[in-house]
C-alpha positions as CSV (number, residue, x, y, z in Angstrom):
1,X,8.7,-20.8,17.2
2,X,10.4,-17.9,18.2
3,X,13.0,-15.7,15.3
4,X,16.0,-16.7,17.1
5,X,15.4,-19.7,17.9
6,X,14.6,-20.6,13.9
7,X,17.9,-18.7,13.3
8,X,19.6,-21.0,15.6
9,X,17.9,-24.3,14.2
10,X,19.7,-22.8,11.1
11,X,23.0,-22.1,12.3
12,X,23.3,-25.8,13.6
13,X,22.0,-27.4,10.5
14,X,19.0,-28.7,11.8
15,X,16.7,-30.3,9.3
16,X,13.5,-28.8,11.5
17,X,14.6,-25.4,10.9
18,X,12.9,-25.5,6.9
19,X,9.7,-27.1,8.1
20,X,9.8,-24.8,11.1
21,X,9.8,-21.8,9.2
22,X,7.4,-22.3,7.1
23,X,4.9,-23.0,9.6
24,X,5.5,-19.4,10.9
25,X,6.2,-17.5,7.7
26,X,4.8,-19.7,4.9
27,X,1.6,-17.4,4.5
28,X,3.7,-14.6,4.8
29,X,6.3,-15.8,2.0
30,X,3.9,-16.7,-0.2
31,X,1.6,-13.4,0.0
32,X,5.0,-11.6,-0.9
33,X,5.5,-14.1,-4.3
34,X,2.4,-14.3,-5.4
35,X,1.7,-10.5,-5.3
36,X,4.4,-9.9,-7.6
37,X,4.1,-13.4,-9.8
38,X,0.1,-13.5,-9.4
39,X,0.3,-17.3,-10.0
40,X,-0.3,-19.6,-7.6
41,X,1.7,-22.5,-8.7
42,X,5.1,-19.6,-9.9
43,X,4.1,-18.7,-5.7
44,X,4.9,-21.8,-4.3
45,X,8.1,-22.8,-6.3
46,X,9.4,-19.7,-5.0
47,X,8.7,-19.8,-1.2
48,X,10.4,-23.2,-1.7
49,X,13.3,-21.7,-3.6
50,X,13.1,-18.8,-0.4
51,X,13.7,-22.2,2.0
52,X,16.6,-23.0,-0.2
53,X,18.1,-19.6,-0.3
54,X,17.9,-19.2,3.8
55,X,19.2,-22.4,4.3
56,X,22.4,-21.4,2.3
57,X,23.0,-18.2,3.3
58,X,22.6,-19.0,7.2
59,X,25.0,-19.8,8.5
60,X,27.1,-17.5,7.6
61,X,24.7,-14.6,7.7
62,X,22.3,-14.2,11.4
63,X,19.3,-11.8,10.4
64,X,18.4,-9.9,13.2
65,X,14.6,-9.3,11.4
66,X,13.8,-12.9,10.3
67,X,10.9,-11.6,8.9
68,X,12.3,-8.8,6.8
69,X,15.4,-11.2,5.6
70,X,13.0,-13.6,4.4
71,X,10.7,-11.7,2.6
72,X,13.4,-9.8,0.8
73,X,14.8,-13.5,-0.2
74,X,11.2,-14.1,-1.5
75,X,10.6,-11.0,-3.4
76,X,14.2,-10.8,-5.0
77,X,13.4,-14.2,-6.3
78,X,10.0,-13.9,-7.6
79,X,11.2,-10.8,-9.0
80,X,14.2,-13.1,-11.0
81,X,11.1,-16.2,-11.6
82,X,9.0,-12.9,-13.1
83,X,11.6,-11.9,-15.5
84,X,13.1,-15.7,-15.9
85,X,9.7,-16.8,-17.3
86,X,8.2,-13.5,-18.8
87,X,5.5,-13.8,-16.4
88,X,4.3,-10.2,-16.9
89,X,1.6,-11.0,-19.0
90,X,0.2,-13.2,-16.5
91,X,0.1,-11.0,-13.9
92,X,-1.7,-8.5,-15.4
93,X,1.5,-6.1,-16.0
94,X,0.7,-5.0,-12.1
95,X,4.3,-5.5,-11.3
96,X,5.5,-4.0,-14.0
97,X,3.3,-0.9,-13.6
98,X,4.1,-1.1,-9.9
99,X,8.3,-0.6,-11.1
100,X,7.6,1.9,-14.0
101,X,5.7,4.6,-11.0
102,X,9.0,4.0,-8.7
103,X,11.4,4.3,-11.8
104,X,10.0,8.1,-12.8
105,X,11.7,9.2,-9.4
106,X,14.6,7.5,-9.8
107,X,18.1,7.8,-11.4
108,X,18.1,7.2,-15.2
109,X,20.7,5.0,-15.5
110,X,19.2,2.9,-12.9
111,X,19.0,-0.9,-13.3
112,X,16.7,-2.4,-11.0
113,X,18.1,-5.5,-9.9
114,X,22.0,-4.0,-9.9
115,X,20.5,-0.3,-7.9
116,X,18.3,-1.2,-6.2
117,X,21.0,-3.4,-4.0
118,X,23.4,-0.6,-4.0
119,X,23.9,0.7,0.0
120,X,23.7,4.2,-0.2
121,X,20.2,4.6,-2.3
122,X,18.9,1.7,0.0
123,X,19.9,3.9,2.9
124,X,18.6,6.8,1.2
125,X,15.0,5.3,1.0
126,X,14.7,4.3,3.9
127,X,16.2,7.2,5.6
128,X,12.8,8.8,4.0
129,X,10.5,5.8,4.9
130,X,11.5,6.6,8.4
131,X,10.3,10.0,7.6
132,X,6.7,9.0,6.6
133,X,3.7,9.1,8.4
134,X,2.9,5.8,9.2
135,X,-0.3,5.8,6.7
136,X,1.8,7.0,3.7
137,X,4.2,4.9,4.7
138,X,2.1,1.9,4.7
139,X,1.0,2.8,1.2
140,X,4.6,3.3,-0.4
141,X,5.5,-0.1,0.5
142,X,2.4,-1.7,0.0
143,X,2.5,-0.4,-3.8
144,X,6.6,-1.0,-4.2
145,X,7.3,-3.4,-2.0
146,X,4.2,-5.9,-1.9
147,X,3.3,-4.5,-5.4
148,X,-0.5,-4.2,-4.2
149,X,-2.9,-2.5,-6.9
150,X,-4.3,0.7,-5.0
151,X,-7.8,-1.0,-5.3
152,X,-6.0,-3.7,-3.3
153,X,-4.3,-1.1,-0.7
154,X,-7.6,1.0,-0.5
155,X,-9.9,-2.0,0.4
156,X,-7.3,-2.8,3.0
157,X,-6.9,0.8,4.1
158,X,-10.6,1.9,4.2
159,X,-9.9,4.4,1.4
160,X,-11.0,5.4,-2.2
161,X,-8.4,4.0,-4.6
162,X,-7.9,7.4,-6.0
163,X,-7.1,8.8,-2.6
164,X,-4.7,5.8,-2.3
165,X,-2.6,7.1,-6.0
166,X,-2.7,10.9,-5.0
167,X,-0.4,9.3,-1.8
168,X,1.7,7.5,-4.4
169,X,1.9,10.7,-6.2
170,X,2.9,12.8,-3.4
171,X,5.1,10.3,-1.9
172,X,6.7,9.8,-5.1
173,X,7.9,13.3,-5.5
174,X,8.4,13.6,-2.3
175,X,11.0,10.8,-2.3
176,X,12.3,12.4,-5.6
177,X,13.0,16.1,-3.8
178,X,15.1,13.5,-1.2
179,X,17.1,11.8,-4.0
180,X,18.2,15.4,-5.9
181,X,19.0,16.5,-1.7
182,X,21.1,13.4,-1.4
183,X,22.7,14.2,-4.5
184,X,21.2,10.9,-5.7
185,X,19.7,12.7,-9.1
186,X,22.0,14.1,-11.8
187,X,21.0,17.5,-13.4
188,X,19.8,15.9,-16.6
189,X,17.8,13.7,-14.4
190,X,16.5,16.2,-12.6
191,X,15.3,18.1,-15.7
192,X,13.3,15.4,-17.1
193,X,11.7,14.2,-14.1
């Protein structure tokens, strides 16, 4: 079933929308949730919450990229669950570590839940990612969206973990420069970074 057909099912309020979406995107959404939560049960609950959130969002939303839309819903639900349940310890701190790494190149008053959704910051990061070579972009998105460990990325990309860590360090430095150029960091934050 195509994305357009799936979205049409939601807009028609067909009960088939959720099972059909689960067939097409269930494994993908489960991977997104599990990479954050590191708990099969919490990941499953997050995916079920994703289907409900998609049902409630369509209509009025008509996503142009259903995979990205569902991935973002799943990620946001998993992050909320991670915070609410204090699951950081169960995940070995992997998600917290990834977010901490990324925070070193974001504004000091950055609040993950409210500021990530700030359109200008997202646009700036999107423009930055679009300029990156594909491999750097895959590493960056794998680490900071899918919350894969450097070791997992290294295995998937046939690299050494040290190479992944170096690429992440360099990409964060480039992002920091881009945010400075765009005026997203003030002078105080530039000096502390």
